[in-house]
Short mmCIF file of the C-alpha atoms (twelve columns), coordinates in Angstrom:
data_MODEL
# 
_entry.id   MODEL 
# 
loop_
_atom_site.group_PDB 
_atom_site.id 
_atom_site.type_symbol 
_atom_site.label_atom_id 
_atom_site.label_alt_id 
_atom_site.label_comp_id 
_atom_site.label_asym_id 
_atom_site.label_seq_id 
_atom_site.Cartn_x 
_atom_site.Cartn_y 
_atom_site.Cartn_z 
_atom_site.pdbx_PDB_model_num 
ATOM 1  C CA . MET A 1  61.274 135.785 151.986 1 
ATOM 2  C CA . LEU A 2  58.221 137.814 150.944 1 
ATOM 3  C CA . PRO A 3  57.751 135.889 147.653 1 
ATOM 4  C CA . VAL A 4  57.840 132.627 149.607 1 
ATOM 5  C CA . LEU A 5  55.283 133.989 152.050 1 
ATOM 6  C CA . ILE A 6  53.017 134.992 149.156 1 
ATOM 7  C CA . ALA A 7  53.488 131.562 147.563 1 
ATOM 8  C CA . PHE A 8  52.120 130.085 150.789 1 
ATOM 9  C CA . SER A 9  49.079 132.390 150.440 1 
ATOM 10 C CA . LEU A 10 50.232 134.332 153.523 1 
ATOM 11 C CA . ASN A 11 49.691 131.197 155.619 1 
ATOM 12 C CA . PRO A 12 53.096 129.492 155.791 1 
ATOM 13 C CA . PRO A 13 53.914 126.380 157.790 1 
ATOM 14 C CA . LEU A 14 55.654 126.644 161.139 1 
ATOM 15 C CA . TRP A 15 59.091 125.768 159.741 1 
ATOM 16 C CA . PHE A 16 58.951 128.942 157.609 1 
ATOM 17 C CA . TRP A 17 58.946 131.124 160.744 1 
ATOM 18 C CA . PHE A 18 61.862 129.198 162.268 1 
ATOM 19 C CA . ASN A 19 63.798 129.549 159.030 1 
ATOM 20 C CA . LEU A 20 63.038 133.287 158.901 1 
ATOM 21 C CA . LEU A 21 64.166 133.793 162.489 1 
ATOM 22 C CA . PHE A 22 67.336 131.768 161.901 1 
ATOM 23 C CA . ASN A 23 68.190 133.764 158.765 1 
ATOM 24 C CA . VAL A 24 67.597 137.108 160.487 1 
ATOM 25 C CA . CYS A 25 69.824 136.118 163.437 1 
ATOM 26 C CA . LEU A 26 72.547 134.762 161.151 1 
ATOM 27 C CA . HIS A 27 72.435 137.922 159.024 1 
ATOM 28 C CA . ALA A 28 72.762 140.108 162.116 1 
ATOM 29 C CA . MET A 29 75.705 138.087 163.457 1 
ATOM 30 C CA . ILE A 30 77.535 138.252 160.114 1 
ATOM 31 C CA . ASP A 31 76.982 142.006 159.830 1 
ATOM 32 C CA . ASN A 32 78.194 142.460 163.406 1 
ATOM 33 C CA . LEU A 33 81.406 140.593 162.568 1 
ATOM 34 C CA . LYS A 34 81.951 142.878 159.606 1 
ATOM 35 C CA . CYS A 35 80.966 146.272 161.003 1 
ATOM 36 C CA . ASN A 36 81.594 146.200 164.734 1 
ATOM 37 C CA . GLU A 37 84.229 143.568 165.387 1 
ATOM 38 C CA . LEU A 38 86.082 144.029 162.053 1 
ATOM 39 C CA . LYS A 39 86.802 140.277 161.871 1 
ATOM 40 C CA . ILE A 40 85.681 139.799 158.247 1 
ATOM 41 C CA . ASN A 41 85.866 142.037 155.207 1 
ATOM 42 C CA . LEU A 42 83.142 143.024 152.746 1 
ATOM 43 C CA . ILE A 43 83.968 140.263 150.270 1 
ATOM 44 C CA . GLN A 44 83.740 137.585 152.957 1 
ATOM 45 C CA . ASP A 45 80.502 139.154 154.212 1 
ATOM 46 C CA . GLN A 46 78.921 139.057 150.775 1 
ATOM 47 C CA . LEU A 47 80.083 135.496 150.082 1 
ATOM 48 C CA . ILE A 48 78.566 134.315 153.353 1 
ATOM 49 C CA . HIS A 49 75.297 136.077 152.517 1 
ATOM 50 C CA . LEU A 50 75.261 134.495 149.043 1 
ATOM 51 C CA . ALA A 51 75.795 131.064 150.596 1 
ATOM 52 C CA . GLN A 52 72.976 131.783 153.030 1 
ATOM 53 C CA . ILE A 53 70.655 132.710 150.153 1 
ATOM 54 C CA . LEU A 54 71.630 129.614 148.147 1 
ATOM 55 C CA . ILE A 55 71.096 127.257 151.083 1 
ATOM 56 C CA . THR A 56 67.724 128.836 151.871 1 
ATOM 57 C CA . TRP A 57 66.679 128.584 148.221 1 
ATOM 58 C CA . ILE A 58 67.672 124.908 148.069 1 
ATOM 59 C CA . MET A 59 65.669 124.208 151.240 1 
ATOM 60 C CA . TYR A 60 62.544 125.802 149.773 1 
ATOM 61 C CA . VAL A 61 62.924 124.088 146.399 1 
ATOM 62 C CA . LEU A 62 63.340 120.711 148.089 1 
ATOM 63 C CA . GLU A 63 60.309 121.375 150.281 1 
ATOM 64 C CA . PHE A 64 58.271 122.346 147.218 1 
ATOM 65 C CA . TYR A 65 59.195 119.266 145.187 1 
ATOM 66 C CA . LEU A 66 59.477 116.690 147.961 1 
ATOM 67 C CA . GLY A 67 56.982 118.045 150.472 1 
# 
């Protein structure tokens, strides 16, 4: 998220902060499922994180080109 923040000249729009907070909470919940509750394995954890990164990237690319 730091490169995106720098691309916004360290003055991002409000939706950036909501997206950051959402991603941090989602990351923490996924890691909790893997490490503490043992409900998912490492492969599932990494696939979910990759999907999270891809979705976030698509959101920022769409915002850049359409916004």
